[in-house]
C-alpha positions in Angstrom: 8.5 10.2 35.0 10.7 7.4 33.8 9.7 6.1 30.3 8.9 2.6 31.7 6.6 4.0 34.3 4.9 6.2 31.7 4.4 3.0 29.6 2.8 1.2 32.5 0.6 4.1 33.3 -0.6 4.3 29.6 -1.1 0.6 29.6 -3.4 0.7 32.5 -5.3 3.7 31.2 -5.8 2.0 27.8 -7.1 -1.1 29.6 -9.5 0.7 31.9 -12.8 -0.7 30.5 -11.3 -4.2 30.9 -10.1 -3.2 34.4 -13.6 -2.1 35.4 -14.9 -5.4 34.1 -12.4 -7.4 36.2 -13.3 -5.3 39.3 -17.0 -5.9 38.7 -16.5 -9.6 38.4 -14.5 -9.6 41.6 -17.1 -7.6 43.6 -20.0 -9.7 42.3 -18.1 -12.9 43.3 -17.2 -11.5 46.7 -20.9 -10.7 47.3 -21.8 -14.2 46.2 -19.2 -15.7 48.6 -20.4 -13.5 51.5 -24.0 -14.8 50.8 -23.0 -18.4 50.4 -21.4 -18.6 53.9 -24.9 -18.2 55.4 -26.1 -21.5 53.8 -22.9 -23.4 53.5 -20.4 -22.6 56.3 -18.8 -26.0 56.0 -16.7 -24.8 53.0 -14.6 -22.9 55.5 -12.9 -26.1 56.5 -11.5 -26.5 53.0 -10.3 -22.9 53.0 -8.6 -23.3 56.3 -6.9 -26.5 55.1 -5.6 -24.6 52.1 -4.0 -21.9 54.3 -2.7 -24.6 56.6 -1.0 -26.3 53.6 0.7 -23.0 52.7 1.9 -22.7 56.3 3.2 -26.3 56.2 5.1 -25.5 53.0 6.8 -22.6 54.8 8.1 -24.8 57.6 7.1 -22.0 60.1 9.7 -19.7 58.6 8.6 -16.2 57.7 11.1 -15.9 55.0 10.0 -19.2 53.5 6.3 -18.1 53.8 7.1 -15.0 51.8 8.5 -17.2 49.0 5.5 -19.6 49.1 3.0 -16.8 48.9 4.9 -15.0 46.2 5.2 -18.2 44.1 1.5 -18.9 44.5 0.4 -15.4 43.6 2.7 -15.2 40.7 1.6 -18.5 39.3 -2.1 -17.5 39.6 -1.6 -14.1 37.9 0.5 -15.6 35.1 -2.3 -18.0 34.4 -4.7 -15.1 34.3 -2.5 -13.2 31.9 -1.6 -16.0 29.5 -4.6 -18.2 30.0 -6.8 -15.4 28.7 -5.8 -16.6 25.2 -8.7 -19.2 25.4 -11.6 -16.8 25.2 -10.6 -15.2 28.5 -11.8 -18.2 30.5 -8.9 -18.5 32.9 -8.7 -14.9 34.1 -12.5 -14.7 34.6 -12.5 -18.0 36.5 -9.5 -17.1 38.7 -10.8 -13.6 39.7 -14.3 -14.9 40.3 -12.9 -17.6 42.6 -10.6 -15.2 44.5 -13.5 -12.8 45.0 -15.8 -15.6 46.2 -13.2 -16.8 48.7 -12.5 -13.3 50.0 -16.2 -12.6 50.4 -16.7 -15.9 52.1 -13.8 -15.4 54.5 -14.9 -11.9 55.4 -18.4 -13.2 56.4 -16.7 -16.0 58.4 -14.6 -13.5 60.3 -17.6 -11.3 61.1 -19.4 -14.4 62.4 -16.5 -15.9 64.3 -14.7 -13.0 66.0 -16.1 -12.4 69.5 -15.7 -8.6 69.4 -17.8 -5.6 68.4 -18.6 -5.0 64.7 -16.3 -2.0 64.7 -13.4 -4.1 66.1 -14.1 -6.9 63.5 -14.1 -4.4 60.7 -10.8 -2.9 61.9 -9.2 -6.4 62.2 -10.3 -7.4 58.7 -9.1 -4.1 57.2 -5.8 -4.1 58.9 -5.1 -7.7 57.8 -6.2 -7.2 54.2 -5.5 -3.6 53.1 -1.6 -3.3 53.6 -0.8 -6.1 51.2 -4.1 -6.0 49.3 -3.2 -2.6 47.9 -0.3 -4.3 46.1 -1.6 -7.8 45.5 -5.2 -6.9 44.4 -4.0 -4.2 42.0 -1.9 -6.8 40.2 -4.7 -9.3 40.3 -7.1 -6.8 38.7 -4.6 -5.6 36.1 -3.6 -9.2 35.2 -7.2 -10.2 34.8 -7.9 -7.1 32.7 -5.0 -7.8 30.4 -5.9 -11.5 30.2 -9.5 -10.8 29.3 -8.4 -8.2 26.8 -6.0 -10.8 25.2 -8.8 -13.3 24.8 -11.6 -11.0 23.6 -10.5 -7.7 22.1 -9.3 -9.2 18.8 -12.7 -10.8 18.4 -14.6 -7.5 18.6 -16.1 -5.9 15.5 -13.7 -3.0 15.9 -10.7 -5.4 15.4 -12.0 -6.6 12.0 -9.3 -6.7 9.4 -6.5 -6.4 12.0 -7.3 -9.2 14.4 -3.9 -10.7 14.5 -2.2 -7.3 14.9 -4.5 -6.5 17.9 -3.9 -9.9 19.5 -0.1 -9.6 19.0 -0.1 -6.1 20.5 -2.1 -7.3 23.5 0.3 -10.3 24.0 3.3 -7.9 23.8 1.7 -5.7 26.4 1.4 -8.7 28.7 5.0 -9.7 28.3 6.1 -6.1 29.1 3.9 -6.1 32.1 5.4 -9.2 33.7 8.5 -7.5 35.2 6.3 -5.0 37.1 4.1 -7.9 38.2 7.0 -9.8 39.7 8.3 -6.8 41.6 4.9 -5.7 43.0 3.9 -9.3 44.0 7.3 -9.7 45.8 6.5 -6.5 47.8 3.0 -7.8 48.4 4.3 -11.1 49.8 6.7 -9.3 52.2 4.0 -6.9 53.4 1.5 -9.8 53.8 3.9 -11.7 56.1 5.7 -9.0 58.0 3.0 -6.3 58.2 -0.5 -7.7 57.6 0.2 -11.0 59.3 2.0 -9.5 62.3 -0.6 -6.8 62.8 -3.4 -9.4 62.6 -1.7 -11.6 65.2 -1.2 -8.6 67.5 -4.7 -7.3 67.2 -6.3 -10.7 67.7 -4.2 -11.3 70.7 -5.1 -7.9 72.2 -8.9 -8.0 71.4 -9.7 -11.6 72.1 
């Protein structure tokens, strides 16, 4: 294995408790979003407007849409990474919001698609999983590293070496950014040319 890949592997392994925390926040927020749709379905209008704005920025060009999605995801994850410096507030807020929206949209799709539950599940999975494997992995790791940056140096175990711990966590984030850029670029391409096209095809066939 290449040294840089070994480094990234070890970075993820050393951050696993923060990674589990990030995933836990995401899942709890997704469950909350799924539940909130029942009592406040009107919020879907704002979500649809958000996606329409992204489409407008792309000028109906798939290549442009890839760039817009990549830019937005990169901005969000960089804020999660570096915004963690303030008591990890930014990464926690961002992943909680993302989880909430995904849970909310999933419930909306289950309610809106006029097909069987099995077909709904298949459509949702095929439009989320291909790019989600890349995108969500980066979101989770970015959140974990951002939370670690904001909290680990404050723990009792870091007493007497707090600045050294904080500096090491910041250096880990800086080293992680090149991988983040590459994977998010792949995720944006897959989202537009795989997930999006498959979703359009399936909806056209099943509806």
